C-alpha positions as CSV (number, residue, x, y, z in Angstrom):
1,M,-23.0,-15.7,-66.2
2,S,-24.6,-14.0,-64.0
3,I,-28.5,-14.2,-62.7
4,E,-28.3,-11.3,-63.0
5,Q,-27.6,-11.7,-66.6
6,L,-30.3,-15.3,-67.4
7,Q,-33.6,-14.2,-69.4
8,P,-37.1,-15.8,-67.6
9,A,-38.0,-18.5,-70.1
10,T,-40.6,-18.7,-72.2
11,Q,-44.6,-18.6,-70.6
12,Q,-44.5,-22.1,-72.3
13,Q,-41.7,-23.4,-70.6
14,A,-42.4,-22.8,-67.1
15,S,-45.7,-23.3,-67.1
16,V,-45.3,-27.5,-67.2
17,Y,-43.9,-26.6,-63.9
18,L,-46.2,-24.9,-62.7
19,P,-47.8,-27.5,-60.8
20,Y,-44.6,-28.2,-58.3
21,V,-44.3,-24.3,-57.7
22,Q,-46.2,-22.5,-54.7
23,G,-47.0,-19.2,-53.9
24,A,-44.2,-16.0,-54.4
25,R,-42.2,-18.6,-55.3
26,R,-43.6,-18.7,-59.2
27,S,-42.1,-15.0,-60.1
28,F,-38.9,-17.3,-60.1
29,L,-39.7,-20.0,-61.8
30,P,-39.4,-18.6,-65.8
31,Y,-35.7,-17.8,-64.6
32,A,-35.1,-20.6,-62.6
33,I,-36.3,-22.8,-65.6
34,S,-33.3,-20.5,-67.5
35,L,-30.7,-20.6,-65.2
36,Y,-32.0,-24.7,-65.7
37,Q,-31.3,-25.0,-68.7
38,K,-27.8,-23.7,-68.9
39,G,-26.5,-27.5,-66.7
40,V,-24.1,-25.8,-64.5
41,L,-24.1,-22.5,-62.3
42,E,-20.1,-21.5,-60.5
43,G,-20.6,-19.9,-56.8
44,H,-20.0,-19.9,-53.6
45,R,-20.7,-21.8,-50.2
46,K,-21.2,-19.7,-46.9
47,I,-19.6,-21.0,-44.3
48,E,-19.4,-19.7,-41.1
49,A,-16.9,-17.0,-39.0
50,S,-14.4,-18.5,-42.9
51,E,-14.4,-17.6,-46.1
52,H,-16.7,-18.6,-48.6
53,V,-15.7,-22.1,-50.7
54,P,-15.9,-21.9,-54.3
55,F,-17.9,-24.3,-55.5
56,V,-18.9,-26.3,-59.7
57,A,-22.4,-27.1,-60.0
58,S,-23.4,-28.9,-62.7
59,W,-26.9,-31.1,-64.4
60,N,-28.1,-33.0,-67.9
61,V,-31.6,-31.2,-68.4
62,A,-33.9,-32.7,-67.8
63,T,-37.0,-32.4,-71.1
64,L,-39.8,-33.4,-68.2
65,P,-40.6,-32.3,-64.2
66,S,-40.4,-36.3,-64.3
67,D,-37.0,-37.2,-65.9
68,L,-34.8,-37.5,-62.9
69,T,-32.0,-35.0,-62.9
70,R,-28.5,-35.8,-62.4
71,C,-26.2,-33.0,-60.0
72,R,-22.6,-32.6,-59.9
73,I,-20.9,-30.6,-57.1
74,Q,-17.1,-29.7,-56.9
75,F,-16.5,-27.5,-54.2
76,D,-12.7,-26.1,-54.5
77,G,-11.7,-26.9,-57.7
78,N,-10.9,-30.4,-55.5
79,A,-11.9,-33.9,-57.2
80,E,-12.1,-35.6,-54.0
81,L,-14.3,-32.7,-53.1
82,S,-17.7,-34.2,-55.5
83,Y,-20.5,-35.2,-54.5
84,E,-23.2,-36.1,-56.7
85,L,-27.4,-37.1,-56.4
86,M,-30.4,-37.6,-58.5
87,M,-33.5,-35.8,-57.6
88,A,-36.3,-35.0,-60.0
89,S,-36.6,-32.2,-62.9
90,F,-39.0,-30.0,-60.0
91,E,-37.3,-30.7,-57.0
92,F,-34.5,-29.1,-58.7
93,I,-36.3,-26.8,-60.3
94,N,-37.7,-26.2,-57.0
95,F,-33.8,-26.0,-55.1
96,L,-33.0,-23.4,-58.1
97,I,-35.8,-21.2,-57.3
98,E,-34.3,-21.0,-53.8
99,L,-31.3,-19.9,-54.9
100,M,-32.3,-17.1,-56.8
101,D,-34.4,-15.8,-53.6
102,N,-31.9,-16.3,-51.8
103,Y,-28.8,-14.7,-54.0
104,K,-32.1,-11.4,-54.2
105,R,-31.6,-11.2,-50.6
106,H,-28.4,-12.0,-49.8
107,R,-26.1,-11.3,-53.2
108,L,-24.4,-14.4,-52.7
109,T,-25.1,-17.5,-55.5
110,D,-25.4,-20.5,-53.6
111,F,-27.6,-23.9,-52.5
112,S,-30.2,-23.5,-49.9
113,Q,-29.5,-25.8,-46.4
114,T,-31.8,-28.2,-47.3
115,F,-30.7,-29.1,-50.8
116,Y,-26.5,-30.0,-48.9
117,R,-28.6,-32.1,-46.6
118,K,-29.5,-33.8,-49.4
119,L,-26.8,-33.7,-50.8
120,L,-24.7,-34.7,-48.4
121,R,-27.8,-37.6,-47.5
122,I,-27.6,-35.8,-44.1
123,D,-31.0,-37.1,-44.2
124,D,-31.5,-40.9,-45.1
């Protein structure tokens, strides 16, 4: 399923996450929740001066914004290139909003640099 085929989550579902999303980003919230509820996403990591690397991200779907979501990403179908991180579901929803905003602008399904820094524990 592509991002363009997503149906927005209901207003009731979105309202739970509203306190965690600011400003213009709220317009993406119903779609980010819908994507979150799918529990899986295929995309491509943009690499400068090289071919994009395909990835599959999967995660558990939590009920509440403060519940933990465990996200796993595997790059290039290679088990040795698998990474995992845990965060509150509202934080992960915000990363999905960034992904959708990026997709809207560049037509590339990829997480933000901030997400990858967290995934690779660069700032720890």
